[in-house]
N, C-alpha and C positions, 0 to 999 in steps of 0.2 A: 441108723445114720446119724452121727452128731454134727452139730454146726458150730464152726469157729468164726467168731465175729469180733471186729476191732471197734471199740467205743472210745469216745473222747473224754478225757478227764483233765482237771487243772492240774494233775500230777504226771501227765504224759498219758499217752493211749493205753487202754486196757484191752487185754484179749478175753473172751469168753467162750466156753465152749458149753453148748446147751443140747438137750435131748429134744427130739421131735414136739413133745408135749410142752416144751418151755422150762423145764427144770434144769436149773443151773448146777453143773458138773465141775467146772473150773472157772476161776477168774484170777488174773494176775496183770501186772503191768507188762506192756509189750517188750520192754527191754529185759524181761524175764521169761521170754518165750520157750526157752528151753526148759526151765523149770516147770511150767505150766504143763508142757507135753510130758515130761516125765512123770509127774504127779497123776495126770490124768491116766497115763498108760498103766500105771500102777493098779489102778481100779477097774480099768477097761483094757486089758491087753488085746492087742489086734483089731480094736474098734476102728471103724471107718470115720474119718472126720473131713468134712468138706467147708469150704468157705461160703458164708452167706451172712445174710441180716440177722441181727440179734431180735429176740422176740420183743414186741412193742413193750410189753410189761417191764423187762429188764432194761430196756433203754429209757423209759419213763422214770423208772425207780432210781436208776443212777443219776439221771438228769436232775431229779428232785432233791436227792441226797447232796450232790456238789452244789445246789442251789441254796441249801440251807435247811431242808427238811431231813434232819439227821435221823429220823425214824422210817424214812421211805424205804429202806431195804428190810426191814423187819418182816414183811409178810411175803417176800419172794421165795418161792420153793426151791429148795436145794436137794440135791441128791443124797440118798442114804447110802453113803459108801464108807469105806474104812472098816476097821476092826471095831468090836463092841466098845472098847476102851476109847479109840478115837472118835467114835459117834458120840459117846457120853461127854467126852471133853468138848468137842464141836458144839453140841447142844448147850453146854454151860457157857460156852462164848456167846452164843446168840443170846443168852438170858442176860448178859451184861449190858445195862442200859446204856445208851449213848450219852456221852458226857461223864462216864464213870470208868474207873479203871479196877483191875484186880491184880494182885501178885500171883505168882505160880503157886504159892503156898494156899492162898485164898481160893484159887479154883480147884486145888486138889481137895481142899476141905468141902467144897461145894459138890464134888462128886462122890463124897463119902470115902476118900482115900488120901487122908491128911499127909501121909509120908511119900505121896507120888509126885512131889514138885518136879523132879527131873523127868520123869515119865510124861508129866503135863507139857513140860518144854519140848519133848521129842514129838508129841502129839500136835502141838501148836506149829512146830516146824514142817509138820506133813500136811497142813491144812492146804487142800488144793482150792479153796474158795475164799481167797482174800477178800477183805473189806466187808463182804455179806456175812461170812462167818468171821466175826472181828478179832482175829488174833492180835490186831494192833493196841487192843485195850488191856493187854497183859504186859505188866511192867515188873521190875524187880522188886524185891521186898522193901528196899530202901528208897523206893520211888523213881529208880534209874530207867531210863528208856533202854532196855535191853534189846538184842538183836530183832531185827525185822527183816524178812525176806526181800521186801520192796527197798529196804534201805532205812536208816534211823530217821533220816530228814523227813521222808514221807510218813513215817510212823508219828513223828511230832506234829506234822501238819495235820494228819487225820485227827489226832487227839485235840489240837487246837480247834480244828474245824467243828468238832463234836462239843467243844466246851469243857474238856476234860484237863486242858492245860491253858495256863494263862498266855495271852498273846506275847510274843517276843517284843521286847521294846527295841525299837529302831535306832 
């Protein structure tokens, strides 16, 4: 039985789905609840999900991350789901340090498939564990903030929060 929890963030509430032992299986913004459910169901068809509190380790890590400790999410346990290729891409995402970005081409090269930029983009878009598996750290080759499931504004906020983008001038 999995647990669905609602957690606050400066960007709007987050929804998390965790396993009984605390492993994170899905994380997305509450206004993208349907996407969260769809991506979760893709890896756990027919799984029972009940509402309940998030594991304290997840709550504490997210609070610390949003309070400025941008490495607080690095040790959170995440589910080993997805295809072999997706797992390699998602592991490479977690290897991008906070405060840095990579292009799709750089990520493709990092997993040993330099011509797989398009497939990297598809795997990025299928990532069910946003923020913790930091797909927001992938940008276009020219530095453009390409699409992000939570919205480009949130992507820019996350990158500024982590120090990868200069703060916008008011």
